[in-house]
C-alpha positions as a printed NumPy array, in Angstrom:
array([[ 84.057, 247.866,   7.842],
       [ 82.7  , 244.559,   9.104],
       [ 80.249, 244.544,   6.226],
       [ 83.03 , 244.896,   3.704],
       [ 84.995, 241.991,   5.252],
       [ 81.978, 239.688,   5.241],
       [ 81.32 , 240.555,   1.59 ],
       [ 84.922, 239.727,   0.693],
       [ 84.687, 236.402,   2.55 ],
       [ 81.423, 235.571,   0.657],
       [ 83.029, 236.35 ,  -2.647],
       [ 86.069, 234.151,  -1.817],
       [ 83.727, 231.255,  -0.676],
       [ 81.648, 231.533,  -3.779],
       [ 84.812, 231.516,  -5.967],
       [ 86.087, 228.39 ,  -4.157],
       [ 82.793, 226.564,  -4.655],
       [ 82.792, 227.473,  -8.349],
       [ 86.32 , 226.178,  -8.763],
       [ 85.308, 222.881,  -7.116],
       [ 82.493, 222.479,  -9.518],
       [ 84.767, 223.098, -12.461],
       [ 87.215, 220.437, -11.203],
       [ 84.309, 218.038, -10.609],
       [ 82.875, 218.405, -14.142],
       [ 86.401, 218.262, -15.643],
       [ 87.063, 214.987, -13.9  ],
       [ 83.856, 213.44 , -15.289],
       [ 84.617, 214.677, -18.85 ],
       [ 87.939, 212.808, -18.924],
       [ 87.77 , 209.012, -18.304],
       [ 90.226, 207.454, -15.922],
       [ 93.443, 205.963, -17.303],
       [ 92.222, 202.384, -17.   ],
       [ 89.097, 203.173, -19.023],
       [ 91.228, 204.825, -21.72 ],
       [ 93.494, 201.757, -21.875],
       [ 90.39 , 199.539, -22.223],
       [ 89.132, 201.576, -25.16 ],
       [ 92.473, 201.14 , -26.984],
       [ 92.456, 197.335, -26.487],
       [ 88.984, 196.962, -28.091],
       [ 90.314, 196.379, -31.644],
       [ 92.2  , 193.329, -30.319],
       [ 88.928, 191.471, -29.868],
       [ 87.967, 192.193, -33.538],
       [ 91.352, 191.005, -34.751],
       [ 90.895, 187.725, -32.845],
       [ 87.892, 186.883, -35.035],
       [ 90.064, 186.725, -38.184],
       [ 90.21 , 183.029, -39.241],
       [ 93.523, 181.268, -39.104],
       [ 95.088, 180.173, -42.422],
       [ 93.771, 176.65 , -41.871],
       [ 90.215, 178.011, -41.592],
       [ 90.295, 180.136, -44.736],
       [ 87.986, 178.774, -47.444],
       [ 90.063, 177.69 , -50.411],
       [ 88.974, 179.196, -53.725],
       [ 91.545, 177.37 , -55.877],
       [ 89.934, 174.649, -58.018],
       [ 92.152, 171.552, -58.357],
       [ 92.907, 170.359, -61.856],
       [ 90.488, 167.849, -63.348],
       [ 91.632, 164.217, -63.203],
       [ 91.872, 162.725, -66.673],
       [ 89.541, 159.794, -67.207],
       [ 90.886, 156.679, -68.796],
       [ 89.664, 156.154, -72.325],
       [ 90.432, 152.434, -72.217],
       [ 87.362, 150.176, -72.322],
       [ 86.377, 148.589, -69.034],
       [ 85.316, 145.298, -70.647],
       [ 85.052, 143.401, -73.914],
       [ 83.935, 145.316, -76.986],
       [ 80.334, 144.767, -77.982],
       [ 80.997, 144.441, -81.71 ],
       [ 78.609, 144.176, -84.637],
       [ 79.14 , 141.85 , -87.588],
       [ 81.325, 143.646, -90.112],
       [ 83.123, 145.772, -87.494],
       [ 86.934, 145.902, -87.526],
       [ 88.293, 144.981, -84.08 ],
       [ 91.914, 145.76 , -83.13 ],
       [ 93.785, 142.919, -81.446],
       [ 96.807, 143.579, -79.268],
       [ 99.632, 141.073, -78.866],
       [102.834, 141.467, -76.891],
       [101.861, 145.04 , -76.017],
       [101.296, 146.133, -79.65 ],
       [ 98.261, 146.603, -81.958],
       [ 99.196, 143.523, -83.914],
       [ 96.194, 142.818, -86.14 ],
       [ 92.561, 143.494, -86.942],
       [ 89.739, 141.045, -86.887],
       [ 86.545, 141.15 , -88.941],
       [ 83.647, 138.694, -88.463],
       [ 80.814, 138.513, -90.956],
       [ 77.21 , 137.656, -90.212],
       [ 76.843, 133.889, -89.512],
       [ 75.36 , 131.278, -91.8  ],
       [ 73.077, 128.864, -89.86 ],
       [ 72.168, 125.389, -91.037],
       [ 70.231, 122.567, -89.582],
       [ 72.366, 119.85 , -91.264],
       [ 75.63 , 119.431, -93.104],
       [ 76.94 , 117.301, -96.007],
       [ 73.564, 116.807, -97.633],
       [ 71.86 , 115.936, -94.396],
       [ 74.304, 113.222, -93.395],
       [ 75.519, 115.219, -90.384],
       [ 73.122, 116.642, -87.869],
       [ 73.948, 119.109, -85.003],
       [ 73.886, 117.934, -81.427],
       [ 73.276, 121.377, -79.872],
       [ 70.664, 122.88 , -82.188],
       [ 72.395, 124.12 , -85.397],
       [ 75.587, 124.41 , -87.298],
       [ 76.773, 128.054, -87.157],
       [ 79.462, 129.285, -89.617],
       [ 81.376, 132.588, -89.368],
       [ 83.645, 133.993, -92.027],
       [ 86.612, 135.499, -90.302],
       [ 89.39 , 137.794, -91.619],
       [ 92.662, 138.619, -89.804],
       [ 94.947, 141.384, -91.176],
       [ 98.391, 141.748, -89.531],
       [ 99.827, 145.093, -88.561],
       [102.891, 143.51 , -87.068],
       [103.999, 139.863, -86.684],
       [100.863, 138.189, -85.466],
       [100.104, 134.647, -84.274],
       [ 96.428, 133.631, -84.797],
       [ 94.677, 130.471, -83.585],
       [ 91.123, 129.361, -84.162],
       [ 90.927, 128.297, -80.502],
       [ 90.659, 131.961, -79.556],
       [ 87.078, 131.862, -80.896],
       [ 84.216, 130.09 , -79.197],
       [ 80.426, 130.41 , -78.803],
       [ 78.748, 131.04 , -75.443],
       [ 75.142, 129.923, -75.121],
       [ 72.39 , 131.744, -73.276],
       [ 72.92 , 129.448, -70.242],
       [ 76.676, 130.206, -70.232],
       [ 77.726, 126.963, -71.825],
       [ 80.737, 127.182, -74.174],
       [ 81.044, 125.572, -77.577],
       [ 84.425, 125.202, -79.293],
       [ 85.165, 125.048, -83.   ],
       [ 83.989, 122.055, -85.012],
       [ 86.852, 121.247, -87.412],
       [ 86.588, 119.745, -90.887],
       [ 83.302, 121.376, -91.869],
       [ 82.833, 124.474, -94.096],
       [ 85.847, 125.165, -96.311],
       [ 88.166, 126.875, -96.435],
       [ 88.476, 126.553, -92.72 ],
       [ 90.584, 128.806, -90.561],
       [ 93.14 , 127.03 , -88.352],
       [ 96.303, 128.679, -86.946],
       [ 99.428, 130.337, -88.174],
       [101.694, 133.366, -88.155],
       [101.163, 136.483, -90.279],
       [103.776, 139.101, -91.254],
       [102.815, 142.815, -91.436],
       [100.302, 143.314, -94.261],
       [ 99.413, 139.676, -94.634],
       [ 95.899, 138.335, -94.056],
       [ 94.135, 135.028, -93.243],
       [ 90.581, 134.453, -94.346],
       [ 88.44 , 131.386, -93.622],
       [ 85.36 , 129.821, -92.086],
       [ 85.003, 128.984, -88.4  ],
       [ 82.303, 126.398, -87.685],
       [ 80.378, 125.539, -84.504],
       [ 77.821, 122.979, -83.425],
       [ 75.94 , 125.308, -81.106],
       [ 72.515, 126.85 , -80.339],
       [ 70.975, 129.022, -83.032],
       [ 71.332, 132.124, -80.811],
       [ 74.205, 132.989, -78.597],
       [ 77.4  , 135.074, -78.509],
       [ 80.603, 134.598, -80.478],
       [ 83.626, 135.367, -78.219],
       [ 87.154, 136.313, -79.156],
       [ 89.411, 135.697, -76.156],
       [ 93.077, 136.676, -76.232],
       [ 93.996, 133.698, -74.092],
       [ 91.36 , 131.014, -74.147],
       [ 90.369, 129.783, -70.696],
       [ 91.907, 132.765, -68.858],
       [ 88.892, 134.985, -69.175],
       [ 90.569, 137.761, -71.208],
       [ 87.73 , 138.521, -73.629],
       [ 88.532, 141.095, -76.242],
       [ 85.321, 141.241, -78.243],
       [ 81.918, 139.588, -78.518],
       [ 79.215, 139.442, -81.168],
       [ 75.548, 138.542, -80.433],
       [ 73.627, 136.431, -82.985]])
């Protein structure tokens, strides 16, 4: 009888120990509540790496800025070119200058140049609108920067000044006592530095 009781006690003890082991392993299989909460919060750290709107690289290309087509300085013209002249905000006329005639004397040798040569340019103005022209708008600039104004009363017909109506033209010679080589200048307002075109000779 005692043997049967002891066997029963042993069986009960063994069953209790086995139940404890089951509980122990079950507790290790399931993480604690704080660990489970930490595993859920992990995506938050990934979301924090997303750049803010101000950090996002812009892929939009801004529209191109149109470049001005207006010349930045006087036109470097060639003899025979037609140059447009503006006046009062309008394209008022065209100017054409022919290749110069250069002489070492004038009036059968009675008149000699003081600055190297007599230089004659044949000039044509054609009006597109009412246009005021003046020979003073033309001058020669020497290689050293010196300026030479028109010499009047020389090659005829000489060009002076006047007003043209649309379609009218003025043709004549403009004479200079100047170096043999230099630059003919057309300035919109003589003395104010507004050079429209220049021809090298």
